[in-house]
C-alpha positions in Angstrom: 0.0 0.0 0.0 2.7 2.4 -1.0 1.7 5.8 -2.3 4.1 7.9 -4.4 5.3 11.1 -2.9 2.6 13.3 -4.3 0.2 15.7 -2.8 -4.2 17.0 -2.4 -7.7 20.3 -4.0 -11.1 20.8 -2.9 -13.9 19.8 -5.2 -17.2 20.9 -3.9 -18.1 22.5 -0.5 -18.4 20.9 2.9 -22.2 20.5 2.6 -23.8 17.4 1.2 -27.1 18.8 0.0 -27.4 19.4 -3.7 -24.0 17.9 -4.5 -23.4 14.5 -3.1 -26.9 13.2 -3.4 -27.0 14.2 -7.1 -23.5 12.9 -7.8 -22.9 9.9 -5.6 -25.0 7.3 -7.4 -22.1 6.3 -9.7 -22.6 9.2 -12.0 -20.0 11.7 -10.6 -17.3 12.8 -12.9 -13.8 11.9 -11.9 -11.5 14.6 -10.7 -9.2 16.0 -13.3 -7.0 17.7 -10.6 -3.6 16.7 -9.4 -3.1 13.4 -7.5 -3.2 12.1 -5.0 -6.9 12.6 -4.5 -8.2 12.6 -0.9 -11.9 12.0 -0.1 -13.0 13.8 3.1 -16.3 12.9 4.8 -17.8 14.3 8.0 -21.2 13.5 9.4 -22.5 17.1 9.8 -21.5 20.6 8.8 -20.9 21.9 12.4 -18.1 23.7 14.1 -16.5 20.8 16.0 -16.0 18.5 12.9 -15.2 21.5 10.7 -12.4 22.6 13.1 -11.1 19.1 13.1 -11.0 19.0 9.3 -9.3 22.4 9.2 -6.6 21.1 11.5 -6.1 18.2 9.1 -5.7 20.6 6.2 -3.2 22.7 8.1 -1.1 19.7 8.8 -1.0 18.8 5.1 -0.2 22.4 4.2 2.7 22.5 6.8 4.1 19.4 5.1 4.0 21.1 1.7 0.8 19.5 0.3 -0.6 22.4 -1.6 -4.3 22.4 -2.7 -4.8 22.5 -6.4 -1.0 22.3 -7.1 0.2 19.0 -5.9 -2.9 17.4 -4.4 -6.8 17.4 -4.6 -9.5 16.9 -2.0 -13.2 16.1 -2.3 -15.0 17.3 0.8 -18.5 16.0 1.7 -20.8 15.8 4.7 -23.6 13.4 5.3 -26.2 15.9 6.4 -26.6 14.0 9.6 -27.9 10.9 7.9 -26.0 7.7 8.5 -27.2 6.2 5.2 -25.6 9.1 3.3 -22.2 8.0 4.5 -22.4 4.9 2.4 -23.5 6.9 -0.6 -20.6 9.2 -0.3 -18.1 6.4 0.1 -19.4 4.7 -3.0 -18.7 8.0 -4.8 -15.2 8.0 -3.4 -14.7 4.5 -4.6 -16.0 5.5 -8.0 -13.6 8.4 -8.0 -10.7 6.1 -7.0 -9.5 8.3 -4.2 -6.0 7.6 -2.9 -6.9 8.2 0.8 -10.0 8.7 2.8 -10.3 11.0 5.8 -13.2 9.9 8.0 -14.2 12.7 10.4 -16.3 10.8 12.9 -17.4 7.2 13.6 -20.2 6.8 11.0 -17.9 8.0 8.2 -15.3 5.5 9.5 -17.8 2.7 9.5 -18.8 3.5 5.9 -15.2 3.7 4.8 -14.4 0.3 6.2 -17.5 -1.2 4.6 -17.1 0.3 1.2 -13.5 1.0 0.5 -11.1 -1.8 -0.5 -8.3 -2.8 1.9 -5.8 -1.2 -0.5 -7.2 2.3 0.2 -5.7 3.9 3.3 -8.3 5.3 5.8 -7.4 7.9 8.3 -9.9 8.8 11.0 -10.3 11.6 13.6 -13.1 13.1 15.7 -13.9 9.6 16.9 -14.4 8.4 20.4 -15.0 4.7 19.9 -13.1 3.2 16.9 -13.3 -0.1 18.7 -17.0 -0.2 18.5 -16.8 0.7 14.8 -14.7 -2.4 14.2 -11.4 -0.6 13.5 -9.3 -2.5 16.0 -8.9 -3.5 19.6 -7.6 -1.1 22.4 -5.2 0.6 22.4 -4.8 0.2 18.7 -1.1 -0.4 18.5 0.7 -2.0 15.5 -1.0 -5.3 14.8 -4.2 -4.3 16.8 -6.1 -2.7 14.0 -7.1 -3.0 10.4 -4.0 -2.8 8.2 -5.3 0.1 6.1 -6.9 2.1 9.0 -5.2 4.5 11.4 -6.3 7.6 13.2 -6.8 9.6 16.5 -8.9 8.5 19.4 -10.8 11.3 21.1 -13.1 9.7 23.7 -14.6 12.8 25.4 -13.4 13.4 29.0 -16.8 13.0 30.6 -15.3 12.3 34.0 -13.5 15.7 33.9 -16.8 17.3 32.8 -18.5 16.0 35.9 -15.5 17.2 38.0 -15.9 20.6 36.5 -19.6 20.7 37.3 -18.9 19.5 40.9 -16.1 22.1 41.4 -18.6 24.9 40.5 -21.3 23.3 42.6 -19.9 21.0 45.3 -23.4 19.9 46.3 -24.2 18.7 42.8 -26.3 15.5 42.9 -28.0 15.0 39.6 -27.3 16.0 36.0 -29.4 15.9 32.8 -28.3 14.3 29.6 -29.9 14.5 26.2 -28.5 12.1 23.6 -29.4 9.8 20.7 -28.8 6.2 21.9 -28.9 5.0 18.3 -25.6 6.6 17.6 -22.7 4.3 18.5 -20.5 7.1 19.9 -23.3 8.4 22.0 -24.3 5.1 23.5 -20.6 4.4 24.3 -20.0 7.8 25.9 -23.4 7.7 27.8 -22.2 4.4 29.4 -18.9 6.0 30.4 -20.7 9.0 31.8 -23.0 6.7 33.9 -19.9 4.9 35.2 -18.1 8.2 36.1 -21.2 9.6 37.7 -21.6 6.5 39.8 -18.0 6.9 41.1 -18.9 10.5 42.1 -22.4 9.7 43.6 -24.0 11.8 40.9 -27.3 10.6 39.3 -27.7 10.9 35.5 -31.2 11.7 34.3 -31.5 10.9 30.6 -33.8 12.0 27.8 -33.3 10.0 24.6 -33.9 11.7 21.2 -33.8 10.5 17.6 -33.0 13.8 16.0 -32.0 17.4 16.6 -35.6 18.6 16.4 -36.5 16.7 19.6 -33.7 18.2 21.7 -35.5 21.3 22.9 -38.5 19.4 24.3 -36.1 16.8 25.8 -34.2 19.6 27.7 -37.5 21.0 29.0 -38.5 17.5 30.2 -35.3 17.3 32.2 -36.0 20.7 33.8 -39.3 19.3 35.1 -37.2 16.5 36.7 -35.3 19.2 38.5 -31.8 18.5 37.1 -29.1 20.7 38.6 -27.0 20.9 35.5 -27.0 19.8 31.9 -24.0 17.8 30.5 -23.0 16.9 27.0 -21.4 13.9 25.3 -20.3 13.2 21.7 -23.7 13.1 20.1 -24.6 14.5 16.6 -28.2 15.3 17.6 -27.1 17.5 20.5 -24.2 18.9 18.5 -26.7 20.3 16.0 -29.1 21.5 18.7 -26.9 22.4 21.6 -27.9 26.0 21.4 -31.4 24.9 22.4 -30.2 23.2 25.5 -28.2 26.3 26.4 -31.3 28.4 25.9 -33.3 26.2 28.3 -30.5 26.3 30.8 -30.4 30.1 30.6 -34.1 30.5 31.0 -34.2 28.3 34.1 -30.9 29.3 35.5 -29.4 25.8 35.2 -25.7 25.5 34.4 -24.9 23.8 31.1 -21.5 22.1 30.6 -20.0 20.8 27.4 -17.1 18.8 26.0 -16.9 20.9 22.8 -14.8 24.1 23.1 -16.7 26.1 20.5 -19.9 25.8 22.6 -18.5 28.4 25.1 -19.6 31.0 22.6 -23.3 30.1 23.1 -25.3 32.1 25.7 -26.1 29.7 28.5 -23.1 27.5 28.2 -21.3 27.9 31.5 -18.1 25.9 31.1 -16.3 23.5 28.8 -13.6 20.9 29.1 -12.7 19.1 25.9 -10.3 18.3 23.2 -8.9 21.0 20.9 -10.3 19.9 17.6 -7.7 21.6 15.5 -5.1 19.5 17.4 -7.1 16.4 16.7 -7.2 17.2 13.0 -3.6 18.1 12.9 -2.6 14.8 14.5 -4.7 13.0 11.9 -3.1 15.1 9.1 0.4 14.1 10.2 -0.6 10.5 10.0 -2.0 11.1 6.5 1.3 12.8 5.5 3.2 9.7 6.6 0.9 7.5 4.5 1.1 9.8 1.4 4.9 9.7 1.8 4.8 5.9 1.5 4.5 4.5 5.0 1.9 1.8 5.6 -0.9 2.4 8.1 -0.4 -1.1 9.3 2.9 0.1 10.8 1.4 3.0 12.8 -0.5 3.0 16.1 -3.7 4.8 16.9 -3.1 8.1 18.6 -5.2 9.0 21.7 -5.7 12.7 22.4 -4.3 13.8 25.7 -4.6 17.6 26.1 -7.8 19.3 27.0 -9.0 23.0 26.9 -10.8 24.5 29.8 -13.1 27.4 29.1 -15.5 29.4 31.3 -18.2 32.0 30.6 -18.5 34.6 33.3 -21.2 36.2 31.2 -23.3 33.1 31.6 -22.4 32.7 35.2 -23.7 36.2 35.9 -26.9 35.6 33.9 -27.8 32.4 35.9 -26.5 33.6 39.3 -23.6 31.2 39.6 -20.2 32.0 41.3 -17.2 30.5 39.6 -14.3 29.7 41.9 -11.3 32.0 41.4 -8.9 29.1 41.2 -10.9 27.7 38.3 -10.8 31.0 36.5 -7.0 31.1 37.0 -6.6 27.7 35.4 -8.9 28.4 32.5 -7.5 28.6 29.0 -10.1 31.1 28.1 -12.6 33.2 30.1 -15.6 34.8 28.3 -16.7 38.0 30.0 
C-alpha cells in the first residue's frame, strides 16, 4: 500500500445537500485535478468537525501539500444521515480516491464497509473506533485493520463532571440529552454513567432520535429538577446544543460541554474538551506519513491527551452562579 510522494484540492463544498446526493450514485465525474486525491467525509456541517477538518488541512499544508497544485480533496458531509455516509463512500470508490479522511465514527464505519483494503483510511473526531470495528484497544501496531489508522478522542466525561462539581460542590444529579442509536453516543453515555456513579451523581436521561427533539427533551429534564446539563459526543445535540443552552439560561441551570466552540453560546457555563484543531492536525500528520509511502499497518492509533478549559463569566452572571477564582485562573479562556 505504498503511495508515491505526491500531494491533495477541494472539489465541492463541505455540505452534502445538492451535490453528493446528485452525484454519488455512480454518475459523478472523476476529478481532473492533481493526484493524490483525498476524499474527506464528515457527518454534519458543524463547528467541531469543521475545526477538526481544518486542522487536518493545516497539517497537510505544513508538510508542503498544496491544494490545487500537488494534491486534490473532495469534501463532503452526510447531512446528519448515516445512510448518506455509504452513498458518499461509493462516490469516493468510483472516483478512485487515494486516501479517505473519516471525520467521525459513522464515516469511519462506511469507509471500512465500502473501500477496499488497498485504500488507506485515516480517521479523527472519533471516540470509539473499537465499536466501529477498526481494531482493539489501544490500537497499537497489529491491533487494527492494516489500512486504517487515526486519532482517538473519547470525550473526557469524568473531567466534565468534576468541572460541574467544582462549581457546585453539592451537585447530585445532571441531565443528559442524547441519541442512543448513535454508537459514539451510547458508548459515551455508558462511560458518563460509570463516572457519575463513582462520584455519587445521578444521571437523568432523555433519549432523542433527531436534533428537532432536543428542545423538548431539555424541557422535560427541567421538570425532573436536574441541577445541570452535561453533553457527550452526540450528533443530535451537536446540531441543537444552542437549544439546551437556551433552556438552561431561561431556568438558571448550568450547562456544561465537551466541545470548546460551545463556550460562545449564551447559556453554556463551562467546557472541558479536546482542541479539535489539534485532533485534525494529528490525523493530518498520520496522513502525510501515508502519502509519503508509510503503511498504516505500521502505525499506532493516537489518543488525544490535552484538553482545553473554558469558562463563561457572562453566563455565570446571567444564571447567578459563582465560579471559583482558582478555576478562572486555570482556564485557557474566560468569556466575560
